[in-house]
C-alpha positions, 0 to 999 in steps of 0.5 A: 438701401443696398451697399452698392449705393454708398460704397466707396470704389476708390479703395486703398489696398496693398499686397501682403508683403508691403511694409507696415511703414508703406501701408501707414504712409498710404493711409496718411497720403490718402486720408484713410484709416485702413488698407485692404490687403489683397493678393495679385488678383485683388482677392481680399486676404486681410485688412489693416487699420490704423489701430492695428498698426498702433496696437500690433506693431509699434515697439514690436516690429521694425515697421520698415521691414515687417510686412503687413501680413504680420499684423493684418486681420486675416480673412476679414468679414466682407460683404457683397454690393447687393447686401442690405446696409441695415444688416451691415450695421448689425454685423459691425455692431456685433463684431465691433469693427467700422470698415468692411471690404465689398467683394464679388463672388470670388472675393475680388475687391470691389469697394469698401464701406464704413460706418462713417459712410453709412451714418449719414444715410441712416440719419437721413432715413430717421429724419424722413421718418420723423417728418411722416409721424 
């Protein structure tokens, strides 16, 4: 199965100068656990997760004044829409992260895929295999 079949296209993103508080509020409003950080051309330059906000900023920065670029994971691992989902599961497991931006050949944001998006499809495949054995 390819990433493009299950990726989410409605990605929550911010510019690098957006405040940590603004990114947190967006996550809360949209019910997501991360925001992708993009430049003005939607080129992916980072990602900030709820864990990043808790571990890297609380008690260390004024979240209303500090930009997300101070706590983001720079140059995150990304994938293409044509990548195989099974390969992503391996990478996510090895690198210990749960979300990956989906980009085109110019690193422009197209979507996002998470382990939560992948798991139901993997479980379905297992159930289908179980039925054939």
